[in-house]
Structures are given as C-alpha cells and as structure tokens.
TORNUMAR-400513 format. One record per residue (C-alpha): z, x, y; residue in one letter. Coordinates in steps of 0.1 Angstrom, whole numbers, plus 5000, padded with zeros to 4 digits. Layout:
<sites>
ZXYA;...
</sites>
This chain:
<sites>
202978847760M;203578597732N;207278567728V;208878257712T;211678127734R;214277857726N;214177567750A;217177557775P;219777307764K;223077167777K;226177357767L;229077127759W;232177317748I;234777047749F;234776687738T;237376447752I;238176177727K;239675827737P;243275767731V;244375437716Y;247675237716H;249275407746V;252275227760E;253275317795V;256175157813N;254875187848C;252874997873T;249074997872I;248975177905K;251175457892F;249175477859F;245975517879R;247575797900S;248675977868I;245175937853L;243476077884I;245776377885S;245076437849L;241376437855I;241676687883F;243876907862M;241476907832L;238576977855T;240377267871G;241177407837M;237477377827G;238177107801L;236376817816L;232876817832G;233277167846A;230577437844E;230977697818S;231178057830S;229178347816L;229878707826T;227479007823V;228479367829W;226079657833D;225780007847F;222379967865K;222979667888Y;224379897916T;220880047920D;219179847947H;215779807930R;217479707897T;219679457915E;216579287930I;214779257897A;217879147877I;218678887904N;215178737898R;215878717861I;219378577866D;218178317891N;215578187867L;218278157841F;220477967865R;217577727874K;217077647837S;220777627829N;222477457859P;225577387839D;226277757833I;227877967860T;226378317856L;228478607870I;226678947869H;228779257878K;227479607882G;229379937879F;228480297889F;227680487857D;230780707857Q;233080407862E;231580177837Y;232880287803I;236580337815P;236479987830A;234779837800L;237180007776R;240179877795A;238879527797A;237979507760L;241379637749L;243079377772A;240879097758G;239379037793T;235879187787G;232579027797P;230678787775D;227579017776I;227679397780L;225179677784W;225580007766L;223780327761H;222680427726M;224980697710G;228680737715P;228980427737E;227580197710L;229580377682A;232880347700E;232479987710N;231079847677Q;234379677667P;234279457698Y;230679347693L;229379027677E;226879047649S;223478947662L;221578907629D;221578527630D;220578527666F;217578747659L;216578537629D;216478227651N;215078377682S;211478457671G;211778797688L;209979077670L;211379427677F;210179757664R;212079817632S;212980177641A;214580047673S;216679787655L;217880037629D;219680237656Y;221579927666C;223179857633R;226679957621D;227480127588D;227479787570T;223979707583G;225079447608A;223079427640L;225579497668K;223179507698A;219579457709L;217479737724P;216379647759L;214479977763T;213380277744F;213880607762Q;212780957765G;212881277786I;209881477799G;208381677827W;206581507856Y;204681727881Y;203081687914N;199381777910K;198781807948E;201582077951L;200182257920F;196682257936R;198082387969S;199282717953V;196382767930G;197882617898L;195482407877D;196782047880P;194981937849E;196482217828N;200282167829P;202382487823P;203982367790D;204082717775D;207582877780W;206283187798Y;203583007817D;206282767830F;208383057844L;205183207860I;204482867876A;207982837889C;207683187904K;204383107920T;205682787936L;208782947949K;206883237964N;204682987983Q;207782807997G;207782517973I;210882417954T;209782437917P;212282187901I;213981887916A;217681887907M;220681647906G;223481797886N;226681617896N;227981497863R;225081697851P;221781527845M;219081787852T;220582057830T;221781797805E;218181667802F;216982027799L;219482107771R;218681787752R;214881817754S;214982177742L;217282107713I;214781837702T;212082107701A;214082397687F;215682217659F;214581997629T;215681637624E;218181737598E;219582007620E;219981767649I;221781517626E;224481767618S;224181967651F;227781897663Y;229381917628D;231882197631Q;229782347658G;226782427636Q;224082387662G;225982557691P;226582847668G;222882937665T;220883187685E;218482907695R;221182717713F;222183037731R;218583077742M;218582717756I;221682797777L;220283127789A;217082957800F;218982697821G;220982977837R;217783177844E;216282887862L;219382857883R;219783227890D;216183267901K;216382977925G;213882757906Y;216182457908F;216582277941D;219782437955E;220582127977S;220781917946G;223182117926V;226181907934Y;224381577941R;223881287917P;220581297898Y;219580937903F;220480927940N;218881267949Y;216681437924A;214281147917S;213981077954D;213381437962S;210481457937F;209081117949S;208981247984Q;206981557975G;209881797982K;209681957948S;206882027923A;208481917890M;211181707876I;212681637842L;212481257843G;212780957820L;210280737803L;211980407811S;214380237835D;214480477865I;213080817876A;209880757856H;206180697856W;206180397878K;208580527904N;206680857908F;203180697907T;204080437933D;205380717956S;202880987950L;199680807940G;198180737906R;195981057907E;198781297918N;201281277890V;200981467857G;203181467826Y;203981687797F;206681617772P;208381947766N;207982327766L;206382527738I;208082847724H;207283047693P;210882997680G;210682617681M;210582407650K;208682137668R;206882297697P;206382057726G;207981757709A;208681447730Q;212381367730L;212580997720L;215380747717Q;213880447698D;216680247715A;217880347749G;219680077769V;221379817747L;222579457752V;225479307732A;227679007730I;231479047731N;232978927698K;235978777717A;233678577740S;234378207742E;230778147755N;228678277726K;226177987728E;225578047765A;225378427758A;222678357732S;220778147757L;220978437782Y;219678697756L;216778467748N;215978447785H;216378827790L;213778897763F;211378617773S;207878697784G;208778607820E;211778847821S;209779127803Q;207179107830E;209779157857I;211479437839L;208279627833T;206379567865E;209379597889D;211479857871L;209080027847G;211179957816M;209580017783L;210779737759I;210579797722P;209079457713L;206079457690E;203979257714E;204779437747S;201879487770V;201979767796L;199879807827P;197980117816V;194980037840D;197280057870D;199280347857Y;197080597838P;200080827834L;201080587806L;198180717786E;199581067787Q;202980937776I;201480747747Y;199781067736H;203081247738A;204680987716L;202481097687Q;204781407684N;208381297688T;211881437680G;215181267679T;217481297710D;220581507700P;222481257722E;222381027692M;224481277672S;227181337698V;230481247679P;232381107709S;232481047746N;234981327749Y;232381577736I;229781427759K;232081477789D;232981827777L;229281927778Q;229081787814Y;232082007824R;230782317807L;227282267822D;228882237856D;230782567851L;227882757837L;224982637859I;226382477890N;229382707900S;228482987876R;232183037869E;231783107832I;229483307810T;227383187781I;229883337757N;232783147773E;230782827772Y;230082877735L;233682967726K;235182667743K;232482427730F;232782547694R;236582547694D;236582177704E;233982097677L;236182227649K;237781887649L;234481717641Y;
</sites>
C-alpha cells in the first residue's frame, strides 16, 4: 500500500525560560535545595522533561484477537515515539457510550475516541476536533463517500472512517451439501430461504446461528431487510414521525423475524447470549448452517474462512422478495467504525501523530490481515487470493443500499428497538401490534 506518512517527531509541549535578576537572601546550599525541589515538582507535574500522555478509548479492545492486533500497532507507535506515553483502554460495547458521555461532560475524556457511525457520531460531534487540516497535511486518500458521512452540518470533518461496514448472510457449504442443498446456489429467495431452513432443521442441523442479548441477530435481520424493502429516500425519513414503521412492509419484516423464532430456525441456545461471544463462534465451529454476519471488524469473511476453510464458506447479501424496492441489496455503511480527536485534548499534536500511524501502511496490513477490517482508503489492497469469499462480497457491493442505522434519530430510539426486539422475538411477551404501537408512539417526538 502506498500511503504517505509523516515522520515521527519529538513532542515538546512546554518551554522553560531562564529567569534573570533573582535576588535570594539565603545560603548557596539552601538555594540549591530549593532548586532541586522545584525541578522534582515540575517534573511530577509534567512541566519539565516528562513524557506526554496520550489516551485512546475504544469498544473493541476487550476482544482478545483485537487486543493482540491493536497492541502490535500501539507498540510500533511507542517505539517511534518514546517521549509519548500511550494508554489504550477498552470497554465492553454496552458500557462504552455511558462511560464516554460522562467523561466528556466532566472534561476528563480521552484524547482519541472510537465511535460507531450514526447516533454515536451525531450526539458527540460538539466534543470533536475538526480534522480537515489534519487530512490535508496527512497525504491520506479516503473514499469521498466515506468522508461525507463523517462531516457535521457545516461540512467540518469530525472523524475519520477506520472501516466501512455491511451485513450479509454467510453459509456453511459443507452443511448445505450434507442435507442435499446446492452449496453453489444460495437460498436468497424469500421462500427458498424458508424451505432451506426447514430442510436443515428436519435433518437435525440448526439453520441460523443466533446471539440476541442486546439484540444483534434480529437487529441485523431488521436492518438488512429495511435496506431492501425501502428506497433511499424512504430510509432517510424512515423514523420521522414513525413513517417507516407505519408501513405494511415493516410489519412484514417483524413477522418474518417472529416466524423464524417460532419455527425454531434460530439457535435456541443463543437467544439470550451476546452475539459476538456466541453466535459467531457457533457458526465458526460448524454448529449452525447460516449466520447474519458483518463485512468488517469481526464475525466476517476472515473469521469464518479461517475456521471453516476457504472452500466451505459462501455468501449472499440479502433476501429477495417481490415486495422489495431493491431486491437482494447489500446493506452498506460507507463509514463504520470511526476515530476522532477530543476537542478538549491537550495533546492534539500527539493525537495527530497517532492517527497518522493508525492509517499507515504498516497498521493497515495488521488491521486487515489480523482482524479482517475493510478500510475505506483509495489504495487499500485486500488478500483476495487467500480469501476468495471477498470476490463474492465485491460482487454484492455493486448493488448496495443505505443502512437504516444511519437515520436513527437518537441512542434512545436505538435502545428502544433493542428492548422491543427482545420482547417480540426473545421472550415473545408482546405481539407485533404492541411492538408497532409502542414504537410509533415514541417516534411522534421525532
């Protein structure tokens, strides 16, 4: 990869100027003791010869594989910048935003923070430094569509896209073959999909891997089907006064998820388990035939190919139904995971050095080869020869639709959908009508 990087440089934050004409009525020995004490005090305060400190917070570092890869990147940065103390702190996904929100409000937030595209970026924009000057001086070339999603209403660049993201169906070709399903002809038709699920279940194979604690599986299903059933314009205004949820198409999406649950096509043991700690491992171990997975970061082409073999994993982007506006469309976020600098940071120069390092060719190689991240840089090179599944993904990217997550008006509405999904699909305590009434009532405020 040909990426221009700024050379590492010393970071000097404070300058101690000499003081002239000081008259001290004391002995030389006492004066020296005072001077030594002053030096120790200034060093302890970080004002004289001390290392500067740079803090990074994210929501992926708690994953063991991610921790190993990020540690490699961070250690390379430490080696090139020995005068900067780098502190990298990870949070579990559900704990991250509350902790970040409290820290930013208190003025104690990290220098660099990771965010998801959508409500997380929108709600934290006031705390983020503009990165336009950084980008101009960095030599980095991002895809313009990815950068557009990282700008605020004034056009200021508030974050950089570390990944682009999507959701789609991965399937185990060996398990398909074992029950007589054609592994080279994925069941992307709505009705063929249900027939395939029934066939797999009747042969004792769990059709769909599930992890639905703080819903992920049913959330991914809902989002991907909205992408296909609705136009770009409809998705943009989907949540406005409950327009999208008031349609028969959205009711059909909810009914489909409930049908998969009622017929036992979802893995029952994963209903109340976290998606990333259970569903992806279940599919990787060959315990289920299909999974709604991601294109980047985790639970994706690399994880599944490494576990099941390059010839045993297939992919299709979405289902096809006659009522869809964009049948089979690949859900795509042009920007997925984002990296930003805290506007209140006192270490912006060090933060800029770290961002340059994070997007360097050396770091990109680690992120892609170790974690399977798809980075939206113009000159990114992916290992298609080792992972032929990427060719199917590239083909799917020729027919894309916007992720409705980009239009969610607030984290409150996002969390509300989690709760309603849990009640409708997991515990089955509410009906579709009750789901829709509660959801649309709350959306009247937006």
